[in-house]
DSSP file (Angstrom, degrees, kcal/mol; ACC not computed):
  #  RESIDUE AA STRUCTURE BP1 BP2  ACC     N-H-->O    O-->H-N    N-H-->O    O-->H-N    TCO  KAPPA ALPHA  PHI   PSI    X-CA   Y-CA   Z-CA
    1    1 A X              0   0    0      0, 0.0     2,-0.1     0, 0.0     0, 0.0   0.000 360.0 360.0 360.0 123.1  -34.3  -14.8   84.3
    2    2 A X        -     0   0    0      1,-0.0     2,-0.4     2,-0.0    23,-0.0  -0.432 360.0-147.9 -75.7 150.7  -38.0  -15.2   83.5
    3    3 A X        -     0   0    0     -2,-0.1     2,-0.5    22,-0.1    18,-0.0  -0.905   3.4-148.6-115.6 148.3  -39.7  -12.7   81.2
    4    4 A X        -     0   0    0     -2,-0.4     2,-0.7     0, 0.0    -2,-0.0  -0.975   3.9-150.3-119.5 125.4  -43.4  -11.6   81.5
    5    5 A X        -     0   0    0     -2,-0.5     2,-0.1     4,-0.0    -2,-0.0  -0.857  25.4-159.2 -96.2 114.6  -45.3  -10.7   78.5
    6    6 A X    >>  -     0   0    0     -2,-0.7     3,-1.8     1,-0.0     4,-1.0  -0.281  33.4 -84.3 -94.0 173.3  -47.9   -8.2   79.6
    7    7 A X  G >4 S+     0   0    0      1,-0.3     3,-0.7     2,-0.2    -1,-0.0   0.814 121.8  58.9 -47.5 -45.2  -51.2   -7.0   78.1
    8    8 A X  G 34 S+     0   0    0      1,-0.2    -1,-0.3     3,-0.0    -3,-0.0   0.795 110.6  44.6 -59.3 -24.4  -49.7   -4.4   75.7
    9    9 A X  G X4 S+     0   0    0     -3,-1.8     3,-2.2     2,-0.1    -1,-0.2   0.678  84.4 110.5 -92.4 -18.9  -47.7   -7.1   74.0
   10   10 A X  T << S+     0   0    0     -4,-1.0     3,-0.1    -3,-0.7    -4,-0.0  -0.361  90.0   9.9 -63.4 126.1  -50.4   -9.8   73.8
   11   11 A X  T 3  S+     0   0    0      1,-0.3     2,-0.6    -2,-0.1    25,-0.4   0.424  96.0 127.8  86.5  -3.1  -51.5  -10.3   70.1
   12   12 A X    <   -     0   0    0     -3,-2.2     2,-0.5    23,-0.1    -1,-0.3  -0.778  36.6-174.0 -92.6 124.3  -48.6   -8.2   68.8
   13   13 A X        +     0   0    0     -2,-0.6     2,-0.2    23,-0.2    -1,-0.1  -0.651  43.5 100.1-117.9  75.4  -46.5   -9.9   66.1
   14   14 A X  S    S-     0   0    0     -2,-0.5     3,-0.3     0, 0.0    -2,-0.0  -0.777  76.9-108.0-139.8-172.8  -43.6   -7.6   65.4
   15   15 A X  S >  S+     0   0    0     -2,-0.2     3,-1.3     1,-0.2     4,-0.3   0.164  77.8 113.5-109.3  18.4  -39.9   -7.4   66.3
   16   16 A X  T 3  S+     0   0    0      1,-0.3     3,-0.4     2,-0.1    -1,-0.2   0.816  80.1  46.9 -58.1 -33.4  -40.2   -4.3   68.7
   17   17 A X  T >> S+     0   0    0     -3,-0.3     4,-2.4     1,-0.2     3,-1.1   0.456  81.2  97.5 -91.6  -0.2  -39.2   -6.4   71.7
   18   18 A X  T <4 S+     0   0    0     -3,-1.3    -1,-0.2     1,-0.3     5,-0.2   0.827  77.2  59.8 -61.3 -32.3  -36.3   -8.3   70.3
   19   19 A X  T 34 S+     0   0    0     -3,-0.4    -1,-0.3    -4,-0.3    -2,-0.1   0.825 120.5  24.9 -65.3 -30.3  -33.8   -5.8   71.8
   20   20 A X  T <4 S+     0   0    0     -3,-1.1     2,-0.5     1,-0.2    -2,-0.2   0.608 120.9  53.1-110.6 -15.3  -34.9   -6.6   75.4
   21   21 A X  S  < S-     0   0    0     -4,-2.4    -1,-0.2   -18,-0.0     5,-0.1  -0.957  83.2-123.4-127.8 115.4  -36.4  -10.1   75.1
   22   22 A X    >   -     0   0    0     -2,-0.5     3,-1.7     1,-0.1     4,-0.3  -0.299  17.0-136.2 -58.5 132.5  -34.5  -13.0   73.6
   23   23 A X  G >  S+     0   0    0      1,-0.3     3,-1.7    -5,-0.2    -1,-0.1   0.832 100.0  64.3 -59.3 -35.2  -36.5  -14.5   70.7
   24   24 A X  G 3  S+     0   0    0      1,-0.3    -1,-0.3     3,-0.0    -2,-0.1   0.577  94.1  61.5 -71.8  -7.0  -35.8  -18.1   71.9
   25   25 A X  G <  S+     0   0    0     -3,-1.7     2,-0.5   -23,-0.0    -1,-0.3   0.556  89.0  83.5 -92.0  -7.9  -37.8  -17.5   75.1
   26   26 A X    <   -     0   0    0     -3,-1.7     2,-0.6    -4,-0.3    -5,-0.0  -0.850  54.6-177.3-102.1 122.6  -41.0  -16.8   73.2
   27   27 A X        -     0   0    0     -2,-0.5     3,-0.1     0, 0.0    -3,-0.0  -0.943  13.7-167.4-120.0 108.5  -43.1  -19.8   72.2
   28   28 A X        -     0   0    0     -2,-0.6     4,-0.1     1,-0.2     2,-0.1  -0.086  33.9 -68.1 -84.4-174.5  -46.1  -18.8   70.1
   29   29 A X        -     0   0    0      2,-0.1    -1,-0.2     1,-0.1     6,-0.0  -0.375  38.2-123.7 -72.5 153.6  -49.2  -20.8   69.1
   30   30 A X  S    S+     0   0    0      1,-0.1     2,-0.5    -3,-0.1    -1,-0.1   0.926 104.7  47.4 -63.1 -43.1  -48.7  -23.5   66.6
   31   31 A X        -     0   0    0      1,-0.1    -2,-0.1     2,-0.1    -1,-0.1  -0.867  66.2-170.3 -99.2 126.5  -51.3  -21.8   64.3
   32   32 A X    >   +     0   0    0     -2,-0.5     3,-2.1    -4,-0.1     2,-0.2   0.329  41.8 130.0 -98.6   8.6  -50.8  -18.1   63.8
   33   33 A X  T 3  S+     0   0    0      1,-0.3     3,-0.1     3,-0.0    -2,-0.1  -0.442  79.7  15.4 -62.0 129.3  -54.2  -17.5   62.1
   34   34 A X  T 3  S+     0   0    0      1,-0.3     2,-0.3    -2,-0.2    -1,-0.3   0.462  98.7 125.9  86.6   0.6  -55.9  -14.6   63.9
   35   35 A X    <         0   0    0     -3,-2.1    -1,-0.3     1,-0.2   -23,-0.1  -0.654 360.0 360.0 -90.8 148.7  -52.7  -13.4   65.6
   36   36 A X              0   0    0    -25,-0.4   -23,-0.2    -2,-0.3    -1,-0.2   0.457 360.0 360.0 103.0 360.0  -51.4   -9.9   65.4
């Protein structure tokens, strides 16, 4: 099942979505400078 990360989640670096979205399906940027 694909997951869609929508506008409210873009740039958010916390664990609020872990209950509904498996962590291994999210691949973030190599550099996290400026994220969050």
